[in-house]
N, C-alpha and C positions, 0 to 999 in steps of 0.2 A: 329600413330606408332612412337616410339621414336628412336632417333639416337642410343642409347645404345642397344636397341633390335636388330637392324640391325647388329651392330658390333658383339655382342655376338652370334647371329645366324650364321654369317659368320665364326667366329672362330670355332664354334661348328661343322659346316659342314666340314670345312677344317680339323679339328682334326679327325672327323669320316672317311673321305676319306683317310687320311694318315694312320690311324690305319687299315683300310681295305686293303690298299696296302701292308702294312707290313705283315699282316696276310696272304694275298694271296702269297706273296713272300716266306714266311716260309713254307707254305703248299706245294707250288710248288717245293721248294728245297727238302723237304722230299720225295715227289713223285718221283723226278728224282733220288735221292739216292736209293730209293726202286727199281726203274726200273734197275739201274746199278747193284744192288745186284742180281736181278733175272737173268739178262743177264750173269753175271759172274758165277752164279750157273749153268747156262745152258752150260757153257764152252766157252762163247763168251768173249774175253778179249779186253781191250782197246789197241789201237796202242801205246799209250805212255808207257804202261806197258812192251811192247816188246822191245822198244827202250832203256830203261834204267832199267835193272833188280834191280839195287841198290835202286831205288826209292820205291820199294815195301817193303823194310825192315823198321820196326818201329824205 
């Protein structure tokens, strides 16, 4: 087994793990936003929205 094979394999595994973590973070963020939209549609509001009504304006 050559030294280059070990290095390239290590970089490949590291890149794969990093990409998986990025994908997981993006998917989880979308899921949380979807949950917040469902809760707001059901009439449940965030406490921060009540404290500062100006924050809701675009």
